[in-house]
KEDREN-205936 format. One record per atom (N, C-alpha, C): z, y, x. Coordinates in steps of 0.001 Angstrom, whole numbers, padded with zeros to 6 digits, always signed. Each point is the difference from the previous one (the first is absolute). Layout:
# KEDREN-205936
ZYX ...
***
This chain:
# KEDREN-205936
+091524+097307+113338 -001032-000898-000522 -000547+000557-001308 -001313-000178-000204 -000689+000478-001200 -000463-001197-000818 +000073+000111-001320 -000535-001032-000882 -001295+000490-000629 -000977-000897-000077 -001282+000289-000644 -000220-001047-001085 -000171+000450-001226 -000256-000891-001130 -001452+000163-000414 -000737-001091+000023 -001422+000032-000347 -000157-000339-001474 -000474+000976-000786 +000009-000144-001458 -001258+000554-000652 -001141-000124+000673 -001218+000611-000528 -000799-000908-000924 +000241-001315+000056 -000833-000961-000718 +000074+000110-001516 -000995-000617-000661 -000117+000096-001452 +000792-001073-000743 +000395-001072+000677 +000756-001052-000666 -000764-000627-001150 -001300-000233+000205 -000866-000434-001097 +000375-001367-000556 +000629-000855+000811 +000362-001331-000501 +001138+000049-001020 +000665+001142-000079 +001052+000175-001019 -000565+000505-001324 -001309+000227+000002 -000744+000356-001210 +000601+001217-000694 +000364-000114-001260 +000418+001159-000793 +001274+000655+000517 +000827-000753+000735 +001274+000541+000475 -000193+001154+000981 -001120-000008+000715 -000227+001047+001005 -001253+000829-000297 -000427-000022-001230 -001167+000808-000373 +000277+001485+000174 +001197+000425-000381 +000313+001432-000008 +001130+000387+000938 +000518-000955+000768 +001035+000307+000989 -000275-000792+001273 +000464+000483+001145 -000100-000809+001219 +000961-001183-000059 -000343-001056+000690 +000805-001215-000026 +001453+000265+000392 +000213+000922+000938 +001356+000239+000504 +000927+000592-001041 -000547+000436-001149 +000852+000553-001058 +000370-001033-001066 -000447-001242+000178 +000481-001056-000887 +001513-000109+000145 +000676-000218-001119 +001464+000024+000028 +000607-001396-000036 +001058-000136+000776 +000824-001200+000002 +001432+000443-000231 +000609-000454-001090 +001366+000395-000345 +000137+001524-000031 -000981+000648-000624 -000028+001454-000208 -000186+000817+001277 -000400-000661+001087 -000314+000713+001238 -001400-000374+000441 -000767+000977+000444 -001358-000304+000455 +000052-000697+001361 -001073-000708+000327 -000104-000619+001315 +000184+001052+001093 -000564+001179-000242 +000113+001081+000980 +001443+000468+000140 +000700+000155-001110 +001416+000376+000049 +000808-001015+000807 -000267-001280-000246 +000735-001059+000693 -000240+000079+001500 -001266+000199+000401 -000303+000066+001437 +000616+001228+000657 -000166+001147-000623 +000543+001227+000598 +001513-000112+000138 +000646-000552-001011 +001446-000199+000072 +000374-000941+001144 -000799-001052+000196 +000260-000937+001102 -000092+000698+001346 -001034+000811+000183 -000154+000717+001271 +001167+000959+000233 +000385+000705-001022 +001080+000977+000165 +001332-000669+000294 +000228-001169-000579 +001236-000733+000291 +000077-000398+001472 -001155-000122+000646 -000031-000350+001423 -000146+001228+000887 +000197+001172-000572 -000011+001232+000790 -001376+000551+000292 -001025-000514-000677 -001361+000528+000184 -000262+001002-001119 -000025+001261+000361 -000121+001050-001004 -001317+000758+000065 -000789-000253+001040 -001337+000605+000087 -001011-001059-000436 -000592+000228-001164 -000846-001004-000628 -001328+000629-000407 -001084-000708+000280 -001324+000389-000459 -000480-001041-001003 -000670+000453-001041 -000643-000919-000922 -001458+000414-000139 -000898-000953+000236 -001429+000271-000149 -000432-000511-001364 -000437+000917-000847 -000349-000318-001378 -001509+000074-000201 -000441-000451-001154 -001419+000054-000334 -000162-000071-001502 -000039-001215-000527 -000139-000213-001440 +001145+000661-000769 -000361+000876-000931 +000983+000708-000844 +001085+000677+000839 -000418+000612+001073 +000945+000637+000921 +000877+001037-000689 -000561+000692-000973 +000746+001066-000676 +001215-000517-000761 +000040-001316-000256 +001128-000570-000740 +001239-000215+000888 -000196+000078+001297 +001117-000236+000923 +000751+001308+000219 +001253+000003-000376 +000809+001208+000081 +000341+000332+001448 +000524+001184+000185 +000426+000425+001329 +001431-000469+000257 +000211-000616+001148 +001333-000421+000428 +000453+000901+001154 +001299+000298+000108 +000486+000754+001159 -000319-000737+001306 -000492+000726+000981 -000311-000537+001323 -001084-001079-000011 -000785-000042-001068 -001141-000915-000066 -001277+000832-000055 -000886-000223+000945 -001275+000713+000054 -001075-000869-000635 -000649+000523-001012 -001080-000726-000673 -001331+000457+000557 -000778-000964+000457 -001337+000274+000522 -000998-000774-000846 -001039+000661-000470 -000949-000630-000910 -001221-000510+000756 -000307-001266-000188 -001262-000573+000476 -001003+000137-001141 -000826+001037+000060 -000945+000264-001081 -001121-001024-000051 -000156-000738+001082 -001057-001019+000068 +000544-001395-000328 +001085-000060-000744 +000696-001277-000217 -000874-001073-000640 -000985+000392-000787 -000846-000995-000662 -000864-000786+000984 -000325+000613+001125 -000932-000611+000938 +000612-000302+001362 +001327+000150+000115 +000658-000213+001286 +001157-000969-000170 +000711-000227+001105 +001094-000959-000063 +001170+000479+000853 +000895-000936+000352 +001288+000338+000613 -000122+000828+001283 -000904-000392+000886 -000088+000689+001286 -000423+001453-000200 -000955+000228-000878 -000443+001362-000285 +001168+000836-000526 +000784-000580-000916 +001181+000706-000507 +000993+000287+001108 +000247-000994+000844 +000961+000167+001097 -000422+001137+000919 -001296+000119+000236 -000481+001034+000915 +000087+001407-000583 +000379+000099-001251 +000305+001310-000571 +001341+000520+000503 +000838-000931+000509 +001350+000362+000427 +000166-000020+001515 -000491-001045+000660 +000328-000202+001414 -000286+001210+000897 -001112+000716-000178 -000267+001129+000914 +001014+001133-000079 +000800+000056-001069 +000952+001111-000121 +001419-000420+000384 +000170-001262+000394 +001319-000469+000423 +000268+000434+001439 +001185+000470+000249 +000356+000519+001314 +001134-000808+000627 -000341-000813+000979 +000980-000645+000884 +001050-000853-000711 -000380-000654-001102 +000968-000835-000700 -000594-001374-000287 +000867-001008+000042 -000401-001335-000423 -000160-000003-001518 -000724-000995-000510 -000285-000015-001431 +000291-001364-000618 +000275+000027-001288 -000004-001199-000823 -001053+000199-001076 -000837-001001-000204 -001039+000041-001026 +000330-001032-001064 -000135+000411-001260 +000229-000929-001101 -001091+000151-001047 -000472-001121-000510 -000847+000039-001183 +000880+000392-001182 -000579+000719-000945 +000800+000509-001121 +000230-001025-001100 -000675-001141+000084 +000095-000979-001082 +000888-001187+000348 +000934+000198+000922 +000950-001049+000354 +001422+000519-000193 +000904-000932-000286 +001430+000306+000051 +000645-001025+000925 +001046+000415+000674 +000638-000871+000977 +001486+000303+000035 +000778-001019+000270 +001442+000190+000087 +000339+000962+001126 +001073+000748-000159 +000334+001038+000981 +000271-000569+001388 +000450-001267+000062 +000225-000608+001318 -001299-000168+000763 -001117-000143-000712 -001301-000152+000650 -000326+001255+000810 +000142+001148-000625 -000288+001262+000682 +000986+000250+001127 +001268-000250-000250 +001019+000222+001029 -000278-000843+001238 -000330-001271-000206 -000251-000888+001138 -001291+000351+000714 -001008+000488-000749 -001231+000457+000646 +000278+001196+000900 +000763+000950-000499 +000331+001183+000801 +000762-000392+001261 +000902-000965-000131 +000840-000405+001128 -000649-001035+000907 -001148-000512-000381 -000706-000959+000857 -000318+000681+001329 +000358-000609+001131 -000205+000651+001295 -001465+000193+000382 -000885-000749-000615 -001426+000147+000299 -000569+001215-000714 -000775+000792+000717 -000496+001268-000538 -001094-000187-001046 -000954-000874+000270 -001142-000199-000890 +000189-001316-000739 +000467+000083-001232 +000489-001181-000704 -000519-000037-001428 -000509-001172-000390 -000538-000210-001338 +000914-000970-000745 +000412+000369-001203 +000813-000903-000812 -000897-001100-000565 +000433-001255+000185 -000747-001142-000509 +000959-000941-000727 -000573-000887-000799 +000786-000983-000735 -000537-001389+000325 +000784-000762+000763 -000420-001366+000335 +000201-000957-001169 +000769+000418-000978 +000253-000826-001180 -000885+000426-001173 -001137+000593+000314 -000853+000618-001007 -000596-000985-001011 -000186-001254+000395 -000693-000946-000881 +000750-000226-001308 +001331-000054+000056 +000765-000200-001232 -000161+001196-000938 -000068+001207+000565 -000222+001202-000807 -001405-000020-000602 -000984-000415+000785 -001385-000043-000482 -000150-001004-001148 +000667-001124+000112 -000058-000998-001071 +000642+000563-001264 +001062+000766+000164 +000641+000650-001151 -000928+001037-000622 -000753+000705+000839 -000917+001034-000490 -001272-000576-000605 -000631-000923+000742 -001352-000440-000328 -000129-001481-000348 +001078-000761+000217 -000092-001426-000226 -000645-000749+001142 -000321+000698+001080 -000630-000596+001173 +000243+000901+001203 -000070-000575+001191 +000093+000802+001227 -001368+000151+000651 -001050-000261-000762 -001368+000133+000511 -000791+001060-000753 +000692+001047-000416 -000650+001104-000707 +000423+001327+000624 -000974+000923+000156 +000289+001332+000540 +000766-000100+001315 -000583-000715+000953 +000676-000247+001269 -000820+000539+001167 +000680+000275+001091 -000639+000489+001213 +000749-000529+001204 -000676+000023+001124 +000581-000590+001204 +001167+000822+000528 +000937-000705+000603 +001055+000607+000797 +000476-001085+000962 -000332+000184+001268 +000334-000990+001011 +001029+000567+000962 +000965-000833+000341 +001098+000412+000862 +000044-000856+001260 +000368+000651+001094 +000427-000698+001214 +001421+000454+000258 +000962-000845-000348 +001387+000451+000005 +000166+001036-001094 +000455+001195+000367 +000109+001076-000984 -001028+001104+000262 -001107-000383+000631 -001091+000937+000255 -001181-000354-000895 -000568+001008-000664 -001156-000219-000860 -001267+000016+000841 -000814-001042-000135 -001256-000083+000757 -001222+000203-000873 +000135-000246-001296 -001122+000207-000926 +000550+000330-001366 -000691+000903-000698 +000464+000407-001326 -001176+000501-000834 +000038-000317-001291 -000888+000657-000948 -001353-000619-000247 -000275-001164+000599 -001288-000635-000247 +000060-000820-001293 -001065+000038-000789 -000047-000761-001247 +000060-001493+000281 +000806-000711-000758 +000164-001443+000176 -000268-000713-001321 -000517-001200+000091 -000226-000823-001187 +001111-001027-000199 +000851-000157+001003 +001089-000970-000056 +001229+000583+000677 +001178-000441-000450 +001235+000487+000608 +000337-000710+001309 -000800-000965+000384 +000237-000724+001250 -000150+000954+001184 +001007+000042+000848 -000057+000840+001189 +000475+001426-000203 +000431+000345-001212 +000565+001326-000243 +001497-000079+000274 +000464+000702+001028 +001391-000126+000437 +000975+000815-000827 -000495+001048-000654 +000875+000870-000791 -000865+000881-000875 +000632+000751-000886 -000706+000927-000877 +000360+001436+000370 -001012+000804+000145 +000153+001430+000226 +000570+000649-001260 +001028+000820+000160 +000721+000556-001138 -000490+001396-000383 -000378+000821+000992 -000388+001379-000280 +001074+001000+000382 +000881-000406+000923 +001069+000858+000505 +000044-000178+001510 +000011+001107+000754 -000133-000106+001462 +000499+001272+000676 +000239-000085+001313 +000371+001194+000762 -000783+000032+001307 -000256+001233+000477 -000740+000198+001244 +000615+001147+000795 -000090-000125+001306 +000455+001074+000876 -000999+001155-000039 +000448+001163+000448 -000903+001153+000008 -001165-000223+000960 +000233-000710+001111 -001101-000282+000922 -001065-000854-000683 +000410-000898-000889 -000969-000809-000740 -000687+000828-001074 +000711+000951-000590 -000625+000938-000924 -001177+000695+000680 +000211+000461+001218 -001081+000661+000737 -001153-000962+000262 +000326-001259+000265 -001042-001001+000219 -000803-000222-001282 +000667-000027-001140 -000699-000148-001275 -000995+001147-000225 +000456+001202+000281 -000872+001166-000161 -001214-000127+000908 +000220-000435+001222 -001103-000180+000958 -000990-001053-000501 +000522-001112-000493 -000867-001063-000533 -000830+000536-001159 +000649+000733-000899 -000697+000536-001167 -001068+001015+000405 +000345+000902+000891 -000943+001034+000395 -001212-000570+000722 +000199-001132+000665 -001107-000643+000705 -000708-001056-000851 +000407-000096-001279 -000623-000932-000943 -000102-001404+000584 +001128-000427+000580 +000066-001297+000663 +000111-001121-001041 -001158-000377-000558 -000071-001074-000995 +000735+000323-001302 +000255+001267-000246 +000668+000398-001236 -000902+000913-000814 +000071-000148-001317 -000763+000852-000900 +000948+000604-001022 -000517+000864-000844 +000853+000685-000970 +000626-000961-001005 -000601-001186-000159 +000560-000981-000940 +000799-001098+000707 +000444+000265+001232 +000761-000995+000760 +001418-000148-000551 +000486-001232+000044 +001368-000300-000395 +000957+000252+001159 +001285+000077-000313 +000999+000181+001045 -000005-001165+000974 -000270-001196-000497 -000068-001165+000892 -001140+000129+001009 -001067+000703-000377 -001092+000240+000948 +000482+000866+001162 +000784+001017-000313 +000549+000852+001053 +000949-000785+000904 +000840-000839-000622 +000937-000802+000798 -000766-000920+000936 -001066-000626-000490 -000797-000881+000853 -000658+000775+001121 -000426+001231-000273 -000572+000842+001056 +001035+000296+001078 +001229+000264-000403 +001065+000224+000974 +000194-001235+000873 +000034-001170-000643 +000146-001247+000752 -001157-000173+000976 -001219+000277-000467 -001183-000129+000849 +000004+000984+001157 +000768+001092-000167 +000121+001001+001067 +001275-000183+000814 +000514-001224-000005 +001136-000403+000852 +001317+000653-000374 +000148+000410-001261 +001279+000474-000501 +000732-001197-000607 +001182-000303+000497 +000754-001138-000509 +000629+000359-001341 -000289-000821-001006 +000532+000198-001345 +000931-001168-000323 +001239+000313-000288 +001003-001021-000273 +000136-000241-001498 +000473-001185-000345 +000288-000331-001394 +001497+000086-000248 +000350+000302-001235 +001408+000000-000420 +000057-000781-001305 +000536-001223+000060 -000016-000897-001146 +001151+000290-000947 -000311+000044-001312 +001046+000315-000971 +000286-001140-000975 -000841-001047-000044 +000260-001167-000854 +000285+000416-001448 -001023+000526-000655 +000180+000502-001372 +000560+001414-000003 +000750+000372-001029 +000681+001299-000115 -000963+001170-000254 -001214-000296-000496 -000964+001056-000300 -000883-000445-001153 -000612+000988-000665 -000921-000279-001091 -001148+000998+000061 -001186-000504-000293 -001217+000799-000005 -000509+000072-001423 -000490+001170-000405 -000469+000164-001368 -001494+000284+000012 -000800-001049-000213 -001453+000123-000075 -000520-000243-001410 +000696-000840-000744 -000451-000388-001340 +001130+000195-001000 -000329-000139-001271 +001028+000129-001029 +001047-001102+000130 -000424-001189+000393 +000952-001083+000214 +000934+000339+001159 -000540+000574+001086 +000830+000443+001122 +001053+000994-000476 -000434+000913-000848 +000891+001049-000491 +001158-000596-000789 -000308-000924-000875 +001052-000647-000786 +000945-000794+000893 -000550-000683+000984 +000831-000777+000918 +000915+000914+000804 -000555+001082+000547 +000799+000927+000800 +001107+000627-000836 -000313+000358-001242 +001026+000592-000865 +001139-000973-000257 -000335-001248-000267 +001048-000975-000292 +000867-000275+001220 -000615-000097+001180 +000762-000272+001220 +000859+001199+000381 -000533+001204-000207 +000742+001213+000354 +001254+000148-000852 -000136-000206-001295 +001143+000153-000911 +001117-000964+000368 -000367-001210+000404 +001001-001003+000369 +000794+000414+001238 -000673+000617+000965 +000660+000290+001284 -000194+001441+000451 +000018+000945-000932 -000304+001389+000334 +001004+000619+000963 +001198-000547+000083 +000969+000556+000960 -000458-000192+001435 -000975-000874+000234 -000515-000228+001354 -001049+001028+000401 -000431+000814-000955 -001046+000958+000249 +000551+001419+000114 
***
């Protein structure tokens, strides 16, 4: 299995904290977000890792067995464009994709790897309590995610209310190699995707093309760093329970 970390974004909502470094180099307990993720993958036996960089790419050091690929168009593109810098060079292996601005307990990754379903997206059904802690409301920065059992039927549409949102997309997922090939086909045929498409757009395209996408619920155990408040919250939670990471 191969891990792909998407880390090209500018992290503009973190303002001065990411002016001169990529978001993934923000430190928690003297370790960068990137260090924490790479360590998590290696603890689960995943040693072939790709990282797609963009903003301040030169600041990201070289790691053993980590291939750095630069998305030079990072200012005008998004997750899918970055992902397509890697997928065409993958040979016959399943993949795990992670956003670089999240941290998650090691059990989350272990259970995702061991989930019997091949195409699986990590979700949080208990997301509203986390959102209230982050924003004071569960009706801010939200998008659709609809489930039928543990199958995702809709994802990534902008919502004005949390009503009908079954879970929150985390930014951690795995796909079989056959689905990797399907993603490449969708991208090459420009099937409703553009260079600024989000990862959720690709997932919805897979669903629309009759690829079954399963959910894997984690009920918390993760943190996303989009704002300075997020960063402070993640640091405080990590220090309290860092042995879980």
